[in-house]
C-alpha positions, 0 to 999 in steps of 0.5 A, a space after each residue: 360840296 357838289 357831291 353832297 348836293 347831288 346826293 341830297 337831290 337824288 335822295 329827295 327824288 327817291 323819297 318822292 317815289 314812295 311818298 305820294 299816290 300821284 305821279 312822283 317821278 318824271 323826265 323833262 326837256 325844253 328850251 331856254 332863252 338867255 338874256 344879255 342885259 335888258 330883256 326887251 333889248 334881247 327880245 328885239 335882237 331875238 326877233 331879228 335872229 330867232 336862234 339868238 341866245 337859245 339853249 336847251 335842257 333835259 333832266 328828271 324830277 320828283 314830286 312830293 305832295 298833291 295840292 301843295 307839293 315839293 318838286 326837286 329837279 336835276 337838270 342838265 342845261 346848255 345856254 348861249 349868249 350872243 355878243 358882237 364879238 362871239 358866243 358865250 356858251 355855258 353848260 351847267 347842272 341845275 338843281 331847283 327845289 320848287 314849292 308849288 300849289 294847284 290853283 284851278 284845275 290843271 294850272 299850278 304855280 311854283 317858286 324856289 331856289 335853284 342851285 347851279 354847278 357850272 360844268 363848262 364855259 366857252 367864248 368862241 374858242 377863247 380861253 377862260 381864266 376863271 369863273 369866280 364861283 362854279 357853284 351859285 344859287 338862284 331863284 325859279 318862279 313860274 306856272 304850268 299846266 298838267 294834263 294827265 301825265 303830260 305837263 308844260 311850264 314856263 319859268 323865269 330863272 335869275 341868279 342871286 350872286 354876282 358871278 363873272 367869267 374872265 377872259 385872257 389873251 383876247 382882243 375883245 373890244 365890246 366886253 367891259 374889261 374882258 368879263 361877262 356876267 355868268 349869272 342865269 337870267 333866262 326864260 325856260 319852257 319845259 315839257 314833262 312826262 310823269 311816270 
């Protein structure tokens, strides 16, 4: 399943190189802010500790179309969620397939499904028995601005299916039943360069 999904994403990006007259391929990188539960509570905690729940991402994208476009992406993402008992870190491969449209001038909006393959999880050295599903589906929705070949966008990502990591041999007191929800729930700021 993972191999088929990666092959489809690469084929979509390869097709985009020849299917349009505008920028069809590029690189992107940026920062993620991952929420633990309520966004307002998480933002309050982040104001006191600016590095809290901050991760990063880098990847490539293709683009088909001009005014209305399809933009598949292949992105390596590292997230961090801070809890009282430690940090939960996750590395994953995200494959968003976005449908977007230009609104006014360089401003555009987009939305679409995001397929995630979890590569690795860690909770401050504690063994993780399992993550229920290492493949999940979510939603990306956002807006961006393109100035020539340079672009910046802000998006919200949320996982659809419930997914938990279970910890074994722990003394964790503040996590309910030694489980943590691994669904993406984050704000993502990306900078891109099109070729």
